[in-house]
N, C-alpha and C positions, 0 to 999 in steps of 0.2 A: 574859680568863679561861676556862678549860675547864670541861667538864660531864663528870661520871663517872657511868656508868650500872652497876650490878651485878646480874646475874642469878643468883639462888642456885637451882640446880637439883639433881635427885636425884642425879646422878652428877658433874656438874661445876659450876663457879662461872665464869661468864663476866664479863669486865671489859672496858667500852668507852668511851674517852675521845672527846668531841666538842667541835668549836669552836662559836663562837655561832651558825652557820648549821647547826648539826647535822651536819656532815660527820664521819665517823668518823677521827679521826687514828691511832688505835692500838687494838689490841684483844688479848687474850689470856685464858687460862683455866687453871684447875688444878682438880684433884681435889676433890670434895666428901667430906669425912671425917666420921664421926660422934664427937660429943664428949659428954662427961658434963655439963659446966656451959657456960653462956652466955659467961662469960668466956674459956673456951678457944675457943668458937666465933668469938667476935668478934675475938680476938687472931688468929686464923687468917684470918678474912675480911680484916682490914684490914693484915695483915703486909705490910710492904714498900711501901705506898702513900704517896705524897708529896701529902697532901691541901692543902697551903698552896697549890698552884697552882689548886685546884679551886674553882669558884664554886657550883655546884649538885650535888647528890649524890642520885642516885635508886637506890632498890633494889626489887627485886621477888623474890618467894618462892613456893613451892608451897603450897597450903593455902587455907582460907577466913580472911580477913584482914579485920578490921572496919576501919570508917573511922578509928578510932583507933590503927589499927596492932597490934591485939591478934589473935594466931593462934588463931582459935577452934577450928579443925580442921585435922588435918594427918595424912596416913599416909605420908609419905616418911620412909623408915627413916634416911637419912643427916641428916635434918633434924628429927627428933622433939624435940631439945633446945628448939626454938623453941615448942613446944606451950604455949599458954596465956600465953606471954610478950608483952609490949607492945614491938614493934620499933621504932616511933618513938620511944618515950623510951630504949630502950637504945641506939640508934644515937646519939642526941642527947647521952647522958651520956658517950659514948665519943669522940665526934668533934666536938661542937659545931654540927653540922649538922641543921637541921630538915628531916626528910624525911616523906613521906607513903608509907609502904611499901604495896605493892600486889600483889595476886596475879599471877604469871608470866604467865599467859594474856590477863588483863585488861590487863597492860602492852603486850603485843603488840597488843591491840586500840586503845589510845592511839595507838600508832605508825601503825597502818592507817589510822585516822581523819585523822592528820595528812599522810600522804604516799602510802597505798595505795588499794587499791579502795574502801575505805569512804569515802574523801574525797568521791565523788561518787554512789556507789550508794545505793539506797533502803535496801538490808539486806545484811549481809554476816555470815558465820559463820566465825570461825577455828577450824580445828582441828588441834592442835599434837601432833605425834607425837615423843615422846621416850622415856625412861625409863618415864613414864606418859604419859597422854592430858590435854591440857589443851584448854580451848575458851573462846571468847567470842562473845557475840551483840551485832551492832551494827545499830540501827535508826535510821535519819535522823542518823546521826554522832553517836549517843549509845549507850553501853554499857548493856546490859539487864542489871541485877545480880539481880534477883528479890527476894523478901522478905527472905532471909538472906544475899544476896550469893553465892548457890549457882548461879544461872543459867549454863548453858553449860558445867557440869562433865560433860562427856559420858562421861567414864571411868565414871560410876556410872550408866549405863543397865543396868538389871537384865536377867539372862538367867535362866529359869527352868531349872535342872538337876534338877528333881524333889525333892529332899530340901533343897535350900537355893538361894538367889539368888547368883549370880555377876556380877562386875562385866566389862562389856564391854571395857574399858580394859586387862584382864589379856590378852585376846586381840589387841586391835589396836595396843598399844604395841610398842616395841622389846624390851622385856624379854618381852613376850609371844610375839614371833616368836622369840626365842632360846630361849624355854621350848619352844616346839612342836618346833623343830629338834631340840633335845636330847633331847626325848622320843621323837622318832624314830630315835635312835642318833647325832646328830651330835655334835660338840665344839665349841661356840660360846662365846665371852664377850661378844660384843656383837652388834648387828644387823648392822654392817658385815661380819663375819665370815661371815654367811648371805649376804648379798647378793653378797660376793665368789665363794663357793662356787656361788651360783645362776648368775652370769655365766660361770663355768666348767663350766656344764651337769651339775652334780652332781644325781644325782636326788632325794637326802633335802632338798637345799636347795630344789628344783623343787617338792616336796610341801609343805614348809614355808612357803614364799612365797605358793603357790597358798591354802592354808588362810588364811593371814593376810590376802591380798587379799579373800578372800571375806568374812571378819569385818568387815575394814574397810570395805568397800562396802556391806556390809548396814548399818552404823550411817549412813553417808553418804547412802544412800537413806532412811532413817529420818528423818534432819535434812532432807533435801530435801521430805519429805511433811509434817512437823509444822511447819516454819517457812517452807519455800520461799523462801530468800533468793535475792538475785540472783547471789551469788558463795560458794562455800565455799573459803577459801583455806587450803591446808595449809602448815604450818610445823614446824619443827625441821630437824635437819640433813638429812633426807631431801629437804627441798626444794630442795637444790643439786643433786640428782641427776635430771637431765632425762629420761634413760630409764625411771626409776623412776615420775616423775609421769605420762609417757605410758602406763605400764603401768596405773597405778590410774584414770586417766582412762578408758582403754579398758574396763576391768571396770567402772566406775562406768556408763558408757553402756549397756554390755551390760546391766546390772541394771535400768537405767530401761526399757529395751526389754521385758525379760522379766518383771519384775516389776510394774511400773506399765502396761504395756501401752499405751505412748503415746510420743511424742516431742515433746509439747507442755510438758514440765516443762522450764524453761528455766535452771533453776540451773546454773552452770558451775563447773566446777574451776578453781582457779588456785593461786598461791602467794603467801605473805607477801612483803611488800616488800623487807625488809632481811635476810632470811636469819638468819645467826648472831647478830647483834646487835640484832634487833627489840625484844626484851624490854629489853634495856639503855636504848635511847633512849626507849621508852614509859615507862620508871620515871623517867627524867629529866623526861619531860613532866609526869607526874604530881605530881612535887616541885616543879615550877615553878608549879604551881597553888596550892601550899601557902601 
């Protein structure tokens, strides 16, 4: 029997089917759309799925999700209908599957513990770059949840802007990159548009990417200083772009030398193990624990 993982994201919903050995058999995605009711949302989520061939269903979503599956806090615009709902119960009532819905970044952490750097390392931080920023802290093959399950939510690191606090994730995410580029006079709908322009040597794109890199690596330096993990694993669609990972790594190492004035900080940058469907597989693992 097959296993299905569903990763509900801010801009897309990813699906991946796995065999009993956790090999991905097929994967696909569709746009995340805002809905007014939970019925509309779940009808869209499960539309066209043949669940009769599925043994295990795993689901992850953005936001602060309790052990019971209650979405206690969420700020993702297209997913606000999930606020205060019990996803475990809602999925079971509609599909008959018992699931343990998990935060998307912590689902990625589950996958890294099984197959990635966290399998053997003493400490790993996942930094997931998408529409927003997700994160997960892993120590000795265990996910650090914190008192309220909020540990690792790096997007919410505060930046003092004088009259108010801003979230660093608004600068380091793909939506932050697009916003910076468009504020400079560009016209982009997604991060890929900016990176394509950057690779074509457009000056506006260079300015935007340079500013984004600086903000991103500032936060990576903070993580290295506060947590000092063995690895910081970058995830999200950018993790497939080796040229971009190299660019981030170069800026990060420059920051280590300039800001910390040492080459003794040994936190290394890497990428998540399964790129596109890491969250899907981690969500399956979590439900298998249920």
